[in-house]
C-alpha positions in Angstrom: -26.8 -31.0 13.4 -29.2 -31.2 16.5 -27.2 -33.5 18.7 -25.9 -30.9 21.1 -28.5 -31.7 23.7 -27.8 -35.5 23.5 -24.3 -35.4 25.0 -20.8 -33.9 24.5 -19.6 -34.1 21.0 -16.3 -32.2 20.4 -17.0 -32.0 16.7 -20.0 -29.8 17.5 -18.1 -27.3 19.7 -18.0 -24.7 16.9 -21.3 -25.2 14.9 -20.9 -22.0 13.0 -17.7 -23.0 11.2 -18.8 -26.6 10.8 -22.1 -25.7 9.2 -20.5 -23.1 7.0 -18.0 -25.7 5.6 -20.7 -28.2 5.0 -23.1 -25.7 3.4 -20.5 -25.1 0.7 -20.8 -28.8 -0.3 -24.5 -28.3 -1.0 -26.6 -30.5 1.2 -30.4 -30.2 0.8 -30.7 -29.0 4.3 -29.8 -29.0 8.0 -31.8 -30.2 11.0 -31.2 -27.6 13.7 -32.7 -26.5 17.0 -33.9 -22.9 17.1 -31.1 -21.5 19.3 -28.4 -22.7 16.9 -30.4 -21.5 13.9 -30.1 -17.9 15.2 -26.3 -18.3 15.5 -25.7 -20.0 12.2 -28.4 -19.0 9.7 -26.1 -16.5 7.9 -23.7 -19.3 7.1 -26.1 -21.5 5.1 -28.9 -19.1 4.0 -29.4 -19.5 0.3 -27.3 -22.6 0.2 -29.4 -25.2 2.1 -32.8 -25.5 3.7 -33.6 -25.4 7.3 -35.6 -28.1 9.0 -36.5 -27.1 12.6 -36.2 -29.8 15.3 -39.3 -29.3 17.5 -38.9 -32.0 20.1 -36.2 -32.4 22.8 -34.9 -34.8 25.4 -31.5 -34.3 27.1 -28.6 -36.4 28.0 -29.2 -35.5 31.7 -32.2 -37.7 31.9 -32.3 -41.5 31.5 -35.5 -41.7 29.5 -34.4 -40.3 26.2 -37.4 -41.7 24.3 -39.7 -39.4 26.3 -39.5 -36.2 24.2 -41.0 -32.8 25.0 -42.4 -30.5 22.3 -40.3 -27.4 22.7 -40.9 -25.5 19.5 -43.9 -24.8 17.3 -44.8 -24.6 13.7 -45.3 -20.8 14.1 -41.7 -20.6 15.3 -40.6 -22.6 12.2 -42.4 -20.1 10.0 -40.8 -17.1 11.7 -37.4 -18.7 11.3 -38.0 -19.4 7.6 -37.9 -23.2 7.9 -38.8 -25.5 5.1 -40.0 -28.2 7.4 -40.2 -29.4 11.0 -39.1 -32.7 12.5 -40.3 -34.2 15.8 -39.4 -37.5 17.3 -42.1 -40.1 17.8 -41.5 -43.3 19.7 -44.5 -45.7 19.4 -45.3 -48.5 21.8 -44.1 -46.8 24.9 -46.1 -46.2 28.1 -46.5 -42.6 26.9 -47.9 -43.5 23.5 -51.3 -42.0 24.0 -49.8 -38.7 25.2 -47.2 -38.7 22.4 -49.7 -39.4 19.7 -51.9 -36.7 20.9 -49.1 -34.1 20.8 -48.0 -35.4 17.4 -51.5 -35.0 16.1 -51.7 -31.4 17.2 -48.4 -30.7 15.5 -49.6 -32.4 12.3 -52.8 -30.2 12.3 -50.6 -27.1 12.7 -48.4 -28.2 9.8 -51.6 -28.5 7.7 -52.7 -25.0 8.6 -49.4 -23.4 7.8 -48.5 -25.6 4.8 -45.4 -26.8 6.6 -43.9 -30.1 5.6 -43.8 -32.6 8.5 -40.8 -35.0 8.6 -41.5 -37.5 11.3 -38.6 -39.2 12.9 -40.5 -42.4 13.9 -39.2 -45.4 15.8 -40.7 -48.3 17.7 -39.8 -48.2 21.4 -38.0 -51.6 21.2 -37.1 -53.6 24.3 -34.8 -53.1 27.3 -31.8 -53.7 25.1 -32.7 -51.1 22.5 -31.0 -47.7 22.4 -33.2 -44.8 21.3 -32.6 -44.0 17.6 -30.0 -46.8 17.3 -31.9 -50.0 17.8 -31.7 -52.9 17.3 -35.3 -53.0 16.2 -37.4 -55.8 14.7 -38.3 -55.2 11.1 -42.0 -55.7 11.8 -41.9 -53.1 14.5 -40.2 -50.5 12.2 -42.7 -51.3 9.5 -45.6 -50.6 11.7 -44.0 -47.5 13.3 -43.5 -46.0 9.8 -47.0 -46.7 8.8 -48.3 -45.1 12.0 -46.3 -42.0 11.1 -47.8 -41.9 7.6 -51.3 -42.5 8.8 -51.0 -39.6 11.3 -49.8 -37.0 8.8 -46.1 -37.3 8.0 -45.1 -36.0 4.6 -41.7 -37.8 4.9 -40.6 -40.3 7.5 -37.1 -40.7 8.9 -36.3 -44.0 10.5 -33.5 -46.5 11.0 -32.1 -48.8 8.4 -32.9 -52.4 9.1 -29.6 -53.8 7.8 -30.2 -55.1 4.3 -32.1 -54.0 1.2 -34.6 -56.9 1.4 -35.8 -56.2 4.9 -35.8 -52.4 4.3 -38.0 -52.9 1.2 -40.6 -54.4 3.5 -40.6 -51.0 5.3 -40.7 -48.7 2.2 -43.2 -50.8 0.3 -45.7 -50.4 3.3 -45.4 -46.7 3.5 -47.5 -44.3 1.3 -45.0 -41.5 1.9 -41.3 -41.3 1.2 -38.9 -42.9 3.7 -35.4 -41.7 4.4 -32.9 -43.2 6.8 -31.2 -41.9 9.9 -27.5 -42.6 10.5 -27.5 -44.2 13.9 -24.1 -44.8 15.5 -21.0 -43.5 13.6 -20.0 -46.9 12.3 -16.7 -48.7 12.5 -15.3 -47.4 9.1 -16.3 -44.8 6.5 -17.0 -47.7 4.1 -19.7 -48.9 6.6 -21.6 -45.7 6.0 -21.4 -46.0 2.3 -22.6 -49.6 2.4 -25.5 -48.6 4.6 -26.6 -45.8 2.3 -26.2 -48.0 -0.8 -28.3 -50.8 0.8 -31.0 -48.3 2.0 -31.3 -46.8 -1.5 -31.6 -50.3 -3.0 -34.3 -51.0 -0.5 -36.4 -48.1 -1.6 -35.2 -45.2 0.6 -35.8 -41.9 -1.0 -32.9 -40.2 0.7 -30.8 -40.0 3.8 -30.6 -37.8 6.9 -27.2 -38.4 8.6 -25.6 -36.6 11.5 -22.9 -38.4 13.4 -21.8 -40.3 10.3 -21.1 -37.0 8.5 -19.9 -34.5 11.1 -18.3 -37.3 13.2 -16.2 -38.5 10.3 -12.5 -37.7 9.7 -13.4 -35.5 6.7 -17.1 -34.3 7.0 -17.1 -32.3 3.7 -15.7 -35.2 1.7 -18.1 -37.7 3.3 -21.1 -35.4 2.5 -19.9 -34.9 -1.1 -19.7 -38.6 -1.7 -23.1 -39.3 -0.1 -24.7 -36.5 -2.1 -23.5 -38.2 -5.3 -24.9 -41.5 -4.2 -28.3 -40.1 -3.5 -28.6 -37.6 -6.4 -26.3 -38.9 -9.1 -26.8 -42.7 -8.4 -23.1 -43.1 -7.7 -22.4 -46.8 -7.2 -21.0 -48.2 -4.0 -17.9 -49.3 -5.9 -17.3 -45.8 -7.2 -18.1 -44.2 -3.9 -15.5 -46.3 -2.2 -13.0 -45.4 -4.9 -13.6 -41.7 -4.3 -13.2 -42.2 -0.6 -9.8 -43.9 -1.0 -8.6 -41.4 -3.6 -8.9 -38.5 -1.1 
């Protein structure tokens, strides 16, 4: 739910009502930026965890992979967060600076006992969109391992397209790996297939934004995805539930 700085999304125009409706479905948590936390916390307190986004890059600049650290672990503690999440792009011209900042954050997480969920991606090439790829499997595998080596408790990264290739990612990581959603996808079934493949490939969970709040029925989408992760709902049954609605 932290995409408001990345461009205009009409679905996010009223975050209070949207977050309240999704909180009633029972997600594990929301990723939010501190300004929105203060406006919406009453709508999900006691229902879902807060993970504070601590890095930012805006849609008004053309180098979105260059993230600034705009919030601290101390702020996460004050807000009652259960974790923090930064972006880390490895392999860029700013790698040394970014790794240094990431290491400082990891140390602060250790001091405060704050779980660190690293959103880690390789930089890719000139045809690669930040967060969305396409990325080479070998590059994603190394990026994930770098995140684990530098202190992540959980790593969020992109799905590589099939269970076999994603297993090469998860089997090389000593910490749990969850997937990001990437673009909305052409159909709701595409999202269900992606999640099913990632879980088969060893993903321990999912962290989806656009594919949930950007869907025609966000609450239903979240409900089905929750069953796939927590209740091992099969892809076949998930598609049936989607079509019955």
